[in-house]
N, CA, C and O atoms as a GROMACS GRO file, in nm:
protein
  352
    1MET      N    1  -3.210  -2.426   6.135
    1MET     CA    2  -3.123  -2.534   6.177
    1MET      C    3  -3.131  -2.650   6.080
    1MET      O    4  -3.233  -2.672   6.014
    2ARG      N    5  -3.024  -2.724   6.071
    2ARG     CA    6  -3.018  -2.839   5.981
    2ARG      C    7  -3.118  -2.946   6.020
    2ARG      O    8  -3.174  -3.013   5.933
    3SER      N    9  -3.141  -2.964   6.148
    3SER     CA   10  -3.225  -3.075   6.192
    3SER      C   11  -3.374  -3.050   6.168
    3SER      O   12  -3.454  -3.142   6.185
    4THR      N   13  -3.413  -2.929   6.130
    4THR     CA   14  -3.554  -2.900   6.105
    4THR      C   15  -3.608  -2.986   5.992
    4THR      O   16  -3.718  -3.040   6.002
    5LYS      N   17  -3.534  -2.998   5.885
    5LYS     CA   18  -3.574  -3.080   5.770
    5LYS      C   19  -3.586  -3.227   5.813
    5LYS      O   20  -3.679  -3.296   5.771
    6ALA      N   21  -3.494  -3.274   5.893
    6ALA     CA   22  -3.496  -3.412   5.941
    6ALA      C   23  -3.612  -3.435   6.036
    6ALA      O   24  -3.679  -3.538   6.027
    7SER      N   25  -3.637  -3.343   6.126
    7SER     CA   26  -3.746  -3.362   6.222
    7SER      C   27  -3.882  -3.354   6.153
    7SER      O   28  -3.976  -3.421   6.196
    8ALA      N   29  -3.894  -3.274   6.049
    8ALA     CA   30  -4.019  -3.269   5.972
    8ALA      C   31  -4.044  -3.403   5.903
    8ALA      O   32  -4.158  -3.449   5.896
    9ALA      N   33  -3.939  -3.466   5.852
    9ALA     CA   34  -3.952  -3.598   5.789
    9ALA      C   35  -3.995  -3.702   5.892
    9ALA      O   36  -4.076  -3.789   5.862
   10ILE      N   37  -3.942  -3.694   6.014
   10ILE     CA   38  -3.980  -3.787   6.121
   10ILE      C   39  -4.127  -3.766   6.158
   10ILE      O   40  -4.198  -3.864   6.183
   11THR      N   41  -4.172  -3.643   6.163
   11THR     CA   42  -4.312  -3.613   6.195
   11THR      C   43  -4.404  -3.675   6.091
   11THR      O   44  -4.507  -3.733   6.126
   12ARG      N   45  -4.368  -3.663   5.964
   12ARG     CA   46  -4.450  -3.723   5.857
   12ARG      C   47  -4.451  -3.875   5.869
   12ARG      O   48  -4.555  -3.937   5.849
   13LEU      N   49  -4.337  -3.935   5.902
   13LEU     CA   50  -4.328  -4.080   5.917
   13LEU      C   51  -4.415  -4.126   6.033
   13LEU      O   52  -4.485  -4.227   6.021
   14ASN      N   53  -4.412  -4.056   6.145
   14ASN     CA   54  -4.495  -4.094   6.260
   14ASN      C   55  -4.643  -4.083   6.227
   14ASN      O   56  -4.723  -4.160   6.281
   15ALA      N   57  -4.682  -3.991   6.140
   15ALA     CA   58  -4.821  -3.978   6.099
   15ALA      C   59  -4.862  -4.095   6.008
   15ALA      O   60  -4.978  -4.138   6.010
   16ARG      N   61  -4.767  -4.146   5.928
   16ARG     CA   62  -4.797  -4.257   5.836
   16ARG      C   63  -4.798  -4.392   5.906
   16ARG      O   64  -4.878  -4.479   5.871
   17ASP      N   65  -4.710  -4.413   6.002
   17ASP     CA   66  -4.692  -4.544   6.066
   17ASP      C   67  -4.726  -4.535   6.214
   17ASP      O   68  -4.647  -4.485   6.294
   18MET      N   69  -4.844  -4.583   6.249
   18MET     CA   70  -4.889  -4.575   6.388
   18MET      C   71  -4.840  -4.693   6.473
   18MET      O   72  -4.859  -4.693   6.594
   19ASP      N   73  -4.778  -4.794   6.411
   19ASP     CA   74  -4.732  -4.911   6.485
   19ASP      C   75  -4.607  -4.883   6.568
   19ASP      O   76  -4.585  -4.948   6.670
   20TYR      N   77  -4.526  -4.789   6.526
   20TYR     CA   78  -4.401  -4.756   6.594
   20TYR      C   79  -4.393  -4.606   6.616
   20TYR      O   80  -4.465  -4.528   6.553
   21ARG      N   81  -4.306  -4.566   6.706
   21ARG     CA   82  -4.272  -4.425   6.725
   21ARG      C   83  -4.129  -4.408   6.676
   21ARG      O   84  -4.039  -4.477   6.722
   22TYR      N   85  -4.108  -4.318   6.585
   22TYR     CA   86  -3.977  -4.293   6.528
   22TYR      C   87  -3.919  -4.164   6.585
   22TYR      O   88  -3.993  -4.070   6.618
   23SER      N   89  -3.789  -4.160   6.595
   23SER     CA   90  -3.719  -4.039   6.635
   23SER      C   91  -3.583  -4.038   6.567
   23SER      O   92  -3.543  -4.136   6.505
   24LEU      N   93  -3.515  -3.927   6.578
   24LEU     CA   94  -3.384  -3.917   6.514
   24LEU      C   95  -3.277  -3.894   6.618
   24LEU      O   96  -3.303  -3.840   6.726
   25GLY      N   97  -3.159  -3.936   6.585
   25GLY     CA   98  -3.042  -3.912   6.669
   25GLY      C   99  -2.937  -3.843   6.585
   25GLY      O  100  -2.931  -3.862   6.463
   26ILE      N  101  -2.855  -3.764   6.650
   26ILE     CA  102  -2.745  -3.695   6.582
   26ILE      C  103  -2.617  -3.726   6.659
   26ILE      O  104  -2.611  -3.708   6.781
   27ASN      N  105  -2.516  -3.772   6.587
   27ASN     CA  106  -2.390  -3.801   6.655
   27ASN      C  107  -2.301  -3.677   6.658
   27ASN      O  108  -2.339  -3.572   6.606
   28ALA      N  109  -2.184  -3.689   6.717
   28ALA     CA  110  -2.093  -3.576   6.733
   28ALA      C  111  -2.043  -3.520   6.599
   28ALA      O  112  -2.008  -3.402   6.590
   29ALA      N  113  -2.041  -3.604   6.496
   29ALA     CA  114  -1.995  -3.559   6.365
   29ALA      C  115  -2.106  -3.488   6.286
   29ALA      O  116  -2.082  -3.441   6.175
   30GLY      N  117  -2.227  -3.480   6.343
   30GLY     CA  118  -2.338  -3.415   6.275
   30GLY      C  119  -2.413  -3.506   6.180
   30GLY      O  120  -2.491  -3.458   6.098
   31LEU      N  121  -2.392  -3.636   6.190
   31LEU     CA  122  -2.463  -3.733   6.107
   31LEU      C  123  -2.588  -3.780   6.180
   31LEU      O  124  -2.591  -3.787   6.303
   32PHE      N  125  -2.692  -3.813   6.103
   32PHE     CA  126  -2.821  -3.851   6.158
   32PHE      C  127  -2.840  -4.002   6.153
   32PHE      O  128  -2.784  -4.070   6.068
   33TYR      N  129  -2.920  -4.054   6.247
   33TYR     CA  130  -2.960  -4.194   6.244
   33TYR      C  131  -3.104  -4.205   6.292
   33TYR      O  132  -3.152  -4.121   6.368
   34LEU      N  133  -3.171  -4.311   6.247
   34LEU     CA  134  -3.313  -4.331   6.275
   34LEU      C  135  -3.330  -4.428   6.391
   34LEU      O  136  -3.265  -4.532   6.398
   35LEU      N  137  -3.418  -4.391   6.483
   35LEU     CA  138  -3.452  -4.475   6.598
   35LEU      C  139  -3.599  -4.515   6.587
   35LEU      O  140  -3.683  -4.434   6.547
   36ARG      N  141  -3.630  -4.640   6.623
   36ARG     CA  142  -3.768  -4.689   6.617
   36ARG      C  143  -3.800  -4.757   6.749
   36ARG      O  144  -3.719  -4.832   6.803
   37ALA      N  145  -3.921  -4.730   6.802
   37ALA     CA  146  -3.961  -4.792   6.928
   37ALA      C  147  -4.104  -4.844   6.915
   37ALA      O  148  -4.194  -4.773   6.872
   38ALA      N  149  -4.123  -4.970   6.953
   38ALA     CA  150  -4.257  -5.027   6.964
   38ALA      C  151  -4.318  -4.972   7.092
   38ALA      O  152  -4.246  -4.930   7.182
   39PRO      N  153  -4.451  -4.972   7.102
   39PRO     CA  154  -4.514  -4.922   7.225
   39PRO      C  155  -4.462  -4.995   7.349
   39PRO      O  156  -4.464  -5.118   7.354
   40GLY      N  157  -4.414  -4.920   7.446
   40GLY     CA  158  -4.364  -4.977   7.570
   40GLY      C  159  -4.223  -5.032   7.563
   40GLY      O  160  -4.174  -5.086   7.662
   41ALA      N  161  -4.157  -5.022   7.450
   41ALA     CA  162  -4.022  -5.076   7.434
   41ALA      C  163  -3.920  -4.963   7.424
   41ALA      O  164  -3.956  -4.847   7.400
   42LYS      N  165  -3.793  -4.999   7.442
   42LYS     CA  166  -3.686  -4.901   7.427
   42LYS      C  167  -3.659  -4.876   7.279
   42LYS      O  168  -3.673  -4.967   7.197
   43PRO      N  169  -3.620  -4.753   7.243
   43PRO     CA  170  -3.587  -4.725   7.102
   43PRO      C  171  -3.464  -4.805   7.058
   43PRO      O  172  -3.369  -4.823   7.134
   44GLU      N  173  -3.469  -4.852   6.934
   44GLU     CA  174  -3.355  -4.923   6.875
   44GLU      C  175  -3.309  -4.849   6.751
   44GLU      O  176  -3.391  -4.793   6.678
   45LYS      N  177  -3.181  -4.850   6.727
   45LYS     CA  178  -3.123  -4.783   6.610
   45LYS      C  179  -3.148  -4.872   6.488
   45LYS      O  180  -3.112  -4.990   6.488
   46VAL      N  181  -3.211  -4.816   6.384
   46VAL     CA  182  -3.246  -4.895   6.266
   46VAL      C  183  -3.177  -4.848   6.139
   46VAL      O  184  -3.207  -4.898   6.031
   47SER      N  185  -3.086  -4.753   6.150
   47SER     CA  186  -3.013  -4.708   6.030
   47SER      C  187  -2.869  -4.677   6.067
   47SER      O  188  -2.834  -4.665   6.185
   48ASP      N  189  -2.787  -4.666   5.966
   48ASP     CA  190  -2.649  -4.622   5.984
   48ASP      C  191  -2.647  -4.470   6.001
   48ASP      O  192  -2.748  -4.404   5.978
   49ASP      N  193  -2.534  -4.416   6.040
   49ASP     CA  194  -2.516  -4.272   6.045
   49ASP      C  195  -2.504  -4.221   5.902
   49ASP      O  196  -2.429  -4.276   5.821
   50MET      N  197  -2.578  -4.115   5.872
   50MET     CA  198  -2.578  -4.063   5.734
   50MET      C  199  -2.600  -3.912   5.733
   50MET      O  200  -2.653  -3.856   5.829
   51PRO      N  201  -2.558  -3.847   5.623
   51PRO     CA  202  -2.579  -3.703   5.609
   51PRO      C  203  -2.728  -3.670   5.598
   51PRO      O  204  -2.810  -3.758   5.574
   52LEU      N  205  -2.760  -3.545   5.615
   52LEU     CA  206  -2.899  -3.498   5.621
   52LEU      C  207  -2.983  -3.544   5.503
   52LEU      O  208  -3.089  -3.603   5.523
   53ASP      N  209  -2.939  -3.517   5.380
   53ASP     CA  210  -3.021  -3.548   5.263
   53ASP      C  211  -3.047  -3.697   5.249
   53ASP      O  212  -3.158  -3.737   5.214
   54GLU      N  213  -2.947  -3.780   5.276
   54GLU     CA  214  -2.965  -3.925   5.270
   54GLU      C  215  -3.061  -3.971   5.380
   54GLU      O  216  -3.143  -4.060   5.358
   55PHE      N  217  -3.050  -3.910   5.497
   55PHE     CA  218  -3.138  -3.945   5.608
   55PHE      C  219  -3.283  -3.914   5.575
   55PHE      O  220  -3.371  -3.997   5.597
   56VAL      N  221  -3.309  -3.795   5.521
   56VAL     CA  222  -3.445  -3.755   5.486
   56VAL      C  223  -3.500  -3.849   5.379
   56VAL      O  224  -3.617  -3.887   5.385
   57GLN      N  225  -3.419  -3.886   5.281
   57GLN     CA  226  -3.463  -3.977   5.177
   57GLN      C  227  -3.499  -4.113   5.238
   57GLN      O  228  -3.602  -4.171   5.201
   58LEU      N  229  -3.417  -4.164   5.328
   58LEU     CA  230  -3.446  -4.291   5.395
   58LEU      C  231  -3.577  -4.283   5.473
   58LEU      O  232  -3.660  -4.374   5.464
   59VAL      N  233  -3.596  -4.177   5.548
   59VAL     CA  234  -3.717  -4.162   5.629
   59VAL      C  235  -3.840  -4.153   5.540
   59VAL      O  236  -3.944  -4.210   5.572
   60ASN      N  237  -3.830  -4.083   5.428
   60ASN     CA  238  -3.943  -4.071   5.336
   60ASN      C  239  -3.980  -4.206   5.273
   60ASN      O  240  -4.096  -4.226   5.236
   61GLN      N  241  -3.884  -4.297   5.261
   61GLN     CA  242  -3.911  -4.428   5.201
   61GLN      C  243  -3.949  -4.533   5.305
   61GLN      O  244  -3.990  -4.643   5.268
   62THR      N  245  -3.937  -4.501   5.433
   62THR     CA  246  -3.964  -4.595   5.540
   62THR      C  247  -4.113  -4.595   5.574
   62THR      O  248  -4.179  -4.491   5.568
   63GLY      N  249  -4.165  -4.711   5.609
   63GLY     CA  250  -4.303  -4.722   5.653
   63GLY      C  251  -4.402  -4.720   5.538
   63GLY      O  252  -4.363  -4.713   5.421
   64PRO      N  253  -4.530  -4.727   5.572
   64PRO     CA  254  -4.632  -4.725   5.467
   64PRO      C  255  -4.632  -4.590   5.395
   64PRO      O  256  -4.610  -4.485   5.456
   65GLN      N  257  -4.657  -4.596   5.268
   65GLN     CA  258  -4.657  -4.474   5.188
   65GLN      C  259  -4.800  -4.421   5.174
   65GLN      O  260  -4.895  -4.498   5.166
   66LYS      N  261  -4.812  -4.291   5.172
   66LYS     CA  262  -4.941  -4.226   5.158
   66LYS      C  263  -4.986  -4.236   5.012
   66LYS      O  264  -4.910  -4.205   4.920
   67LYS      N  265  -5.109  -4.280   4.992
   67LYS     CA  266  -5.161  -4.290   4.856
   67LYS      C  267  -5.195  -4.152   4.802
   67LYS      O  268  -5.253  -4.069   4.873
   68VAL      N  269  -5.158  -4.129   4.678
   68VAL     CA  270  -5.184  -4.001   4.614
   68VAL      C  271  -5.319  -4.009   4.545
   68VAL      O  272  -5.345  -4.100   4.466
   69LYS      N  273  -5.405  -3.913   4.575
   69LYS     CA  274  -5.536  -3.909   4.511
   69LYS      C  275  -5.520  -3.858   4.369
   69LYS      O  276  -5.450  -3.760   4.344
   70VAL      N  277  -5.586  -3.924   4.276
   70VAL     CA  278  -5.582  -3.883   4.136
   70VAL      C  279  -5.726  -3.858   4.092
   70VAL      O  280  -5.811  -3.945   4.104
   71SER      N  281  -5.752  -3.740   4.042
   71SER     CA  282  -5.886  -3.705   3.999
   71SER      C  283  -5.912  -3.756   3.857
   71SER      O  284  -5.819  -3.794   3.785
   72LYS      N  285  -6.038  -3.756   3.820
   72LYS     CA  286  -6.075  -3.797   3.684
   72LYS      C  287  -6.012  -3.704   3.581
   72LYS      O  288  -5.974  -3.747   3.472
   73LEU      N  289  -6.002  -3.577   3.614
   73LEU     CA  290  -5.942  -3.481   3.522
   73LEU      C  291  -5.794  -3.511   3.501
   73LEU      O  292  -5.743  -3.497   3.390
   74ASP      N  293  -5.724  -3.551   3.608
   74ASP     CA  294  -5.583  -3.588   3.595
   74ASP      C  295  -5.566  -3.709   3.504
   74ASP      O  296  -5.475  -3.713   3.422
   75VAL      N  297  -5.653  -3.808   3.520
   75VAL     CA  298  -5.647  -3.929   3.438
   75VAL      C  299  -5.672  -3.894   3.292
   75VAL      O  300  -5.602  -3.942   3.203
   76ALA      N  301  -5.772  -3.810   3.266
   76ALA     CA  302  -5.802  -3.769   3.129
   76ALA      C  303  -5.685  -3.691   3.068
   76ALA      O  304  -5.653  -3.709   2.950
   77PHE      N  305  -5.623  -3.606   3.146
   77PHE     CA  306  -5.510  -3.528   3.097
   77PHE      C  307  -5.392  -3.619   3.063
   77PHE      O  308  -5.329  -3.601   2.958
   78GLU      N  309  -5.361  -3.715   3.149
   78GLU     CA  310  -5.253  -3.810   3.122
   78GLU      C  311  -5.282  -3.890   2.995
   78GLU      O  312  -5.192  -3.915   2.915
   79LYS      N  313  -5.407  -3.929   2.976
   79LYS     CA  314  -5.444  -4.003   2.856
   79LYS      C  315  -5.425  -3.916   2.732
   79LYS      O  316  -5.378  -3.963   2.628
   80GLN      N  317  -5.462  -3.790   2.744
   80GLN     CA  318  -5.446  -3.696   2.633
   80GLN      C  319  -5.297  -3.679   2.597
   80GLN      O  320  -5.262  -3.677   2.480
   81LEU      N  321  -5.214  -3.668   2.697
   81LEU     CA  322  -5.070  -3.656   2.673
   81LEU      C  323  -5.013  -3.781   2.606
   81LEU      O  324  -4.930  -3.772   2.516
   82ALA      N  325  -5.058  -3.897   2.651
   82ALA     CA  326  -5.011  -4.023   2.593
   82ALA      C  327  -5.054  -4.034   2.447
   82ALA      O  328  -4.976  -4.076   2.361
   83ASP      N  329  -5.179  -3.997   2.420
   83ASP     CA  330  -5.228  -4.002   2.281
   83ASP      C  331  -5.150  -3.906   2.192
   83ASP      O  332  -5.117  -3.939   2.078
   84ARG      N  333  -5.121  -3.789   2.243
   84ARG     CA  334  -5.048  -3.689   2.165
   84ARG      C  335  -4.906  -3.736   2.135
   84ARG      O  336  -4.855  -3.714   2.025
   85SER      N  337  -4.841  -3.800   2.232
   85SER     CA  338  -4.704  -3.845   2.210
   85SER      C  339  -4.698  -3.962   2.112
   85SER      O  340  -4.599  -3.978   2.041
   86ARG      N  341  -4.803  -4.042   2.107
   86ARG     CA  342  -4.808  -4.153   2.009
   86ARG      C  343  -4.824  -4.102   1.866
   86ARG      O  344  -4.772  -4.162   1.772
   87ARG      N  345  -4.895  -3.990   1.850
   87ARG     CA  346  -4.917  -3.935   1.718
   87ARG      C  347  -4.793  -3.870   1.660
   87ARG      O  348  -4.778  -3.861   1.538
   88GLU      N  349  -4.704  -3.824   1.745
   88GLU     CA  350  -4.586  -3.753   1.696
   88GLU      C  351  -4.480  -3.841   1.647
   88GLU      O  352  -4.375  -3.793   1.603
   0.00000   0.00000   0.00000
């Protein structure tokens, strides 16, 4: 189903942002919109109606972002690539 990708994005957002509960809505035209609810409050619509890919992109950019762990080996490799590109 089309909404599986959207609901997976909502699940990730709810894991990142514990202050609100997010959910999605779908209108009759098949467009998605984002709903946000504070604890004990009614959900409010926080986005316009949009196609699936735009909706997923919006949800992925909403809320706190997960920090990406970078190992020492990754840092050394990036430095090696930068040094190599400067020599060329």
